N, CA, C and O atoms as a GROMACS GRO file, in nm:
protein
  264
    1UNK      N    1   7.328   6.918 -13.688
    1UNK     CA    2   7.475   6.978 -13.691
    1UNK      C    3   7.522   6.811 -13.757
    1UNK      O    4   7.472   6.699 -13.742
    2UNK      N    5   7.642   6.863 -13.832
    2UNK     CA    6   7.715   6.710 -13.862
    2UNK      C    7   7.795   6.648 -13.790
    2UNK      O    8   7.866   6.709 -13.709
    3UNK      N    9   7.799   6.533 -13.803
    3UNK     CA   10   7.875   6.411 -13.724
    3UNK      C   11   8.008   6.470 -13.661
    3UNK      O   12   8.012   6.493 -13.541
    4UNK      N   13   8.128   6.496 -13.753
    4UNK     CA   14   8.223   6.569 -13.719
    4UNK      C   15   8.227   6.674 -13.671
    4UNK      O   16   8.342   6.708 -13.641
    5UNK      N   17   8.126   6.769 -13.641
    5UNK     CA   18   8.110   6.883 -13.578
    5UNK      C   19   8.054   6.832 -13.415
    5UNK      O   20   8.093   6.892 -13.316
    6UNK      N   21   7.980   6.741 -13.407
    6UNK     CA   22   7.937   6.659 -13.265
    6UNK      C   23   8.026   6.593 -13.208
    6UNK      O   24   8.023   6.560 -13.089
    7UNK      N   25   8.131   6.562 -13.305
    7UNK     CA   26   8.288   6.478 -13.251
    7UNK      C   27   8.377   6.613 -13.215
    7UNK      O   28   8.445   6.604 -13.113
    8UNK      N   29   8.381   6.704 -13.271
    8UNK     CA   30   8.457   6.842 -13.213
    8UNK      C   31   8.402   6.884 -13.070
    8UNK      O   32   8.459   6.892 -12.961
    9UNK      N   33   8.286   6.906 -13.104
    9UNK     CA   34   8.180   6.963 -12.971
    9UNK      C   35   8.252   6.840 -12.838
    9UNK      O   36   8.320   6.865 -12.739
   10UNK      N   37   8.206   6.723 -12.885
   10UNK     CA   38   8.224   6.655 -12.761
   10UNK      C   39   8.419   6.668 -12.697
   10UNK      O   40   8.466   6.658 -12.584
   11UNK      N   41   8.475   6.690 -12.815
   11UNK     CA   42   8.619   6.671 -12.789
   11UNK      C   43   8.653   6.800 -12.710
   11UNK      O   44   8.753   6.795 -12.639
   12UNK      N   45   8.579   6.917 -12.715
   12UNK     CA   46   8.612   7.037 -12.683
   12UNK      C   47   8.552   7.014 -12.556
   12UNK      O   48   8.632   7.040 -12.467
   13UNK      N   49   8.432   6.973 -12.508
   13UNK     CA   50   8.358   6.932 -12.360
   13UNK      C   51   8.455   6.888 -12.284
   13UNK      O   52   8.490   6.953 -12.186
   14UNK      N   53   8.515   6.770 -12.317
   14UNK     CA   54   8.644   6.698 -12.250
   14UNK      C   55   8.742   6.759 -12.226
   14UNK      O   56   8.800   6.738 -12.119
   15UNK      N   57   8.787   6.846 -12.310
   15UNK     CA   58   8.916   6.913 -12.323
   15UNK      C   59   8.896   7.039 -12.227
   15UNK      O   60   8.974   7.081 -12.141
   16UNK      N   61   8.801   7.077 -12.256
   16UNK     CA   62   8.786   7.192 -12.125
   16UNK      C   63   8.761   7.170 -11.967
   16UNK      O   64   8.782   7.249 -11.875
   17UNK      N   65   8.704   7.024 -11.961
   17UNK     CA   66   8.730   6.967 -11.797
   17UNK      C   67   8.836   6.940 -11.764
   17UNK      O   68   8.875   6.978 -11.654
   18UNK      N   69   8.914   6.870 -11.845
   18UNK     CA   70   9.048   6.827 -11.824
   18UNK      C   71   9.130   6.948 -11.802
   18UNK      O   72   9.219   6.936 -11.718
   19UNK      N   73   9.119   7.069 -11.865
   19UNK     CA   74   9.166   7.199 -11.840
   19UNK      C   75   9.163   7.255 -11.693
   19UNK      O   76   9.258   7.281 -11.618
   20UNK      N   77   9.067   7.264 -11.678
   20UNK     CA   78   9.003   7.361 -11.563
   20UNK      C   79   9.039   7.259 -11.458
   20UNK      O   80   9.072   7.312 -11.351
   21UNK      N   81   9.041   7.119 -11.460
   21UNK     CA   82   9.080   6.987 -11.330
   21UNK      C   83   9.188   7.025 -11.339
   21UNK      O   84   9.223   7.058 -11.226
   22UNK      N   85   9.290   7.045 -11.431
   22UNK     CA   86   9.476   7.115 -11.416
   22UNK      C   87   9.479   7.230 -11.358
   22UNK      O   88   9.539   7.234 -11.251
   23UNK      N   89   9.408   7.375 -11.418
   23UNK     CA   90   9.463   7.445 -11.344
   23UNK      C   91   9.394   7.462 -11.182
   23UNK      O   92   9.452   7.517 -11.089
   24UNK      N   93   9.265   7.402 -11.175
   24UNK     CA   94   9.261   7.377 -11.037
   24UNK      C   95   9.322   7.319 -10.955
   24UNK      O   96   9.296   7.339 -10.836
   25UNK      N   97   9.472   7.182 -11.013
   25UNK     CA   98   9.537   7.158 -10.951
   25UNK      C   99   9.651   7.260 -10.936
   25UNK      O  100   9.672   7.305 -10.823
   26UNK      N  101   9.703   7.288 -11.007
   26UNK     CA  102   9.796   7.384 -11.054
   26UNK      C  103   9.768   7.492 -10.909
   26UNK      O  104   9.830   7.485 -10.803
   27UNK      N  105   9.677   7.572 -10.936
   27UNK     CA  106   9.615   7.719 -10.820
   27UNK      C  107   9.614   7.673 -10.663
   27UNK      O  108   9.660   7.723 -10.560
   28UNK      N  109   9.541   7.554 -10.693
   28UNK     CA  110   9.513   7.534 -10.549
   28UNK      C  111   9.546   7.433 -10.472
   28UNK      O  112   9.486   7.417 -10.365
   29UNK      N  113   9.680   7.316 -10.526
   29UNK     CA  114   9.694   7.214 -10.433
   29UNK      C  115   9.836   7.214 -10.415
   29UNK      O  116   9.920   7.235 -10.504
   30UNK      N  117   9.858   7.191 -10.294
   30UNK     CA  118   9.980   7.206 -10.240
   30UNK      C  119  10.109   7.082 -10.315
   30UNK      O  120  10.229   7.098 -10.338
   31UNK      N  121  10.024   6.969 -10.334
   31UNK     CA  122  10.120   6.852 -10.420
   31UNK      C  123  10.196   6.942 -10.514
   31UNK      O  124  10.317   6.933 -10.530
   32UNK      N  125  10.119   7.027 -10.574
   32UNK     CA  126  10.178   7.083 -10.669
   32UNK      C  127  10.282   7.210 -10.650
   32UNK      O  128  10.365   7.245 -10.734
   33UNK      N  129  10.264   7.254 -10.558
   33UNK     CA  130  10.361   7.352 -10.541
   33UNK      C  131  10.497   7.236 -10.460
   33UNK      O  132  10.612   7.280 -10.448
   34UNK      N  133  10.459   7.085 -10.412
   34UNK     CA  134  10.601   7.073 -10.394
   34UNK      C  135  10.672   6.985 -10.502
   34UNK      O  136  10.758   6.903 -10.470
   35UNK      N  137  10.636   7.004 -10.617
   35UNK     CA  138  10.705   6.902 -10.711
   35UNK      C  139  10.816   7.006 -10.775
   35UNK      O  140  10.811   7.123 -10.812
   36UNK      N  141  10.925   6.898 -10.770
   36UNK     CA  142  11.018   6.986 -10.854
   36UNK      C  143  10.951   7.103 -10.984
   36UNK      O  144  10.844   7.098 -11.044
   37UNK      N  145  11.073   7.208 -10.993
   37UNK     CA  146  11.011   7.302 -11.085
   37UNK      C  147  10.990   7.260 -11.202
   37UNK      O  148  10.884   7.298 -11.252
   38UNK      N  149  11.081   7.170 -11.287
   38UNK     CA  150  11.061   7.109 -11.401
   38UNK      C  151  10.919   7.083 -11.402
   38UNK      O  152  10.840   7.144 -11.473
   39UNK      N  153  10.887   6.986 -11.316
   39UNK     CA  154  10.760   6.955 -11.324
   39UNK      C  155  10.662   7.029 -11.334
   39UNK      O  156  10.575   6.998 -11.416
   40UNK      N  157  10.651   7.122 -11.274
   40UNK     CA  158  10.546   7.240 -11.227
   40UNK      C  159  10.532   7.315 -11.361
   40UNK      O  160  10.421   7.333 -11.413
   41UNK      N  161  10.669   7.365 -11.425
   41UNK     CA  162  10.643   7.411 -11.566
   41UNK      C  163  10.581   7.326 -11.670
   41UNK      O  164  10.510   7.380 -11.754
   42UNK      N  165  10.610   7.147 -11.672
   42UNK     CA  166  10.574   7.118 -11.777
   42UNK      C  167  10.420   7.098 -11.745
   42UNK      O  168  10.344   7.085 -11.841
   43UNK      N  169  10.379   7.095 -11.637
   43UNK     CA  170  10.222   7.114 -11.592
   43UNK      C  171  10.161   7.251 -11.663
   43UNK      O  172  10.055   7.266 -11.723
   44UNK      N  173  10.244   7.324 -11.641
   44UNK     CA  174  10.129   7.506 -11.669
   44UNK      C  175  10.228   7.495 -11.834
   44UNK      O  176  10.220   7.610 -11.877
   45UNK      N  177  10.293   7.430 -11.912
   45UNK     CA  178  10.298   7.448 -12.051
   45UNK      C  179  10.190   7.314 -12.088
   45UNK      O  180  10.149   7.323 -12.204
   46UNK      N  181  10.152   7.228 -12.035
   46UNK     CA  182  10.040   7.164 -12.058
   46UNK      C  183   9.920   7.209 -12.090
   46UNK      O  184   9.860   7.199 -12.197
   47UNK      N  185   9.883   7.272 -11.964
   47UNK     CA  186   9.780   7.403 -11.972
   47UNK      C  187   9.753   7.510 -12.058
   47UNK      O  188   9.652   7.574 -12.084
   48UNK      N  189   9.874   7.513 -12.099
   48UNK     CA  190   9.877   7.658 -12.186
   48UNK      C  191   9.859   7.588 -12.292
   48UNK      O  192   9.761   7.636 -12.348
   49UNK      N  193   9.908   7.488 -12.360
   49UNK     CA  194   9.837   7.431 -12.468
   49UNK      C  195   9.730   7.342 -12.507
   49UNK      O  196   9.704   7.299 -12.620
   50UNK      N  197   9.675   7.321 -12.406
   50UNK     CA  198   9.538   7.293 -12.383
   50UNK      C  199   9.428   7.409 -12.433
   50UNK      O  200   9.335   7.416 -12.514
   51UNK      N  201   9.492   7.498 -12.336
   51UNK     CA  202   9.372   7.614 -12.354
   51UNK      C  203   9.427   7.677 -12.534
   51UNK      O  204   9.336   7.716 -12.607
   52UNK      N  205   9.546   7.681 -12.578
   52UNK     CA  206   9.559   7.722 -12.738
   52UNK      C  207   9.422   7.616 -12.800
   52UNK      O  208   9.318   7.648 -12.856
   53UNK      N  209   9.479   7.479 -12.760
   53UNK     CA  210   9.350   7.347 -12.832
   53UNK      C  211   9.210   7.409 -12.838
   53UNK      O  212   9.148   7.428 -12.942
   54UNK      N  213   9.164   7.440 -12.702
   54UNK     CA  214   9.017   7.500 -12.704
   54UNK      C  215   8.982   7.579 -12.773
   54UNK      O  216   8.874   7.575 -12.833
   55UNK      N  217   9.085   7.687 -12.780
   55UNK     CA  218   9.057   7.798 -12.902
   55UNK      C  219   9.063   7.806 -13.007
   55UNK      O  220   9.021   7.905 -13.069
   56UNK      N  221   9.138   7.667 -13.081
   56UNK     CA  222   9.162   7.622 -13.198
   56UNK      C  223   9.006   7.551 -13.224
   56UNK      O  224   8.946   7.578 -13.328
   57UNK      N  225   8.958   7.480 -13.146
   57UNK     CA  226   8.846   7.396 -13.172
   57UNK      C  227   8.714   7.518 -13.161
   57UNK      O  228   8.633   7.547 -13.250
   58UNK      N  229   8.720   7.556 -13.069
   58UNK     CA  230   8.622   7.693 -13.064
   58UNK      C  231   8.626   7.756 -13.204
   58UNK      O  232   8.522   7.722 -13.262
   59UNK      N  233   8.695   7.827 -13.277
   59UNK     CA  234   8.696   7.829 -13.383
   59UNK      C  235   8.658   7.768 -13.491
   59UNK      O  236   8.586   7.828 -13.572
   60UNK      N  237   8.699   7.634 -13.514
   60UNK     CA  238   8.660   7.530 -13.609
   60UNK      C  239   8.515   7.516 -13.579
   60UNK      O  240   8.436   7.512 -13.673
   61UNK      N  241   8.483   7.510 -13.483
   61UNK     CA  242   8.316   7.517 -13.458
   61UNK      C  243   8.239   7.652 -13.473
   61UNK      O  244   8.117   7.653 -13.493
   62UNK      N  245   8.315   7.768 -13.464
   62UNK     CA  246   8.220   7.818 -13.516
   62UNK      C  247   8.214   7.831 -13.680
   62UNK      O  248   8.114   7.869 -13.741
   63UNK      N  249   8.333   7.796 -13.738
   63UNK     CA  250   8.336   7.841 -13.872
   63UNK      C  251   8.223   7.763 -13.940
   63UNK      O  252   8.153   7.811 -14.029
   64UNK      N  253   8.205   7.568 -13.862
   64UNK     CA  254   8.121   7.522 -13.930
   64UNK      C  255   7.965   7.515 -13.893
   64UNK      O  256   7.887   7.422 -13.910
   65UNK      N  257   7.942   7.652 -13.832
   65UNK     CA  258   7.795   7.686 -13.745
   65UNK      C  259   7.757   7.825 -13.818
   65UNK      O  260   7.654   7.885 -13.786
   66UNK      N  261   7.829   7.864 -13.901
   66UNK     CA  262   7.838   7.978 -14.015
   66UNK      C  263   7.732   7.924 -14.137
   66UNK      O  264   7.717   7.990 -14.239
   0.00000   0.00000   0.00000
């Protein structure tokens, strides 16, 4: 595997871990529920952006593996 693809895979793995932790915080942590709505909305927006980035990285990696 080429070096830049390895870096993309590493980045993907790190991002997936962070997105999963953020999702758990949003879904299960009472602190999240106590935050002002604007902060909650921004965290949800961040999680959605992370998911979109994960999808993009997956597609780029798949293209390199063809």
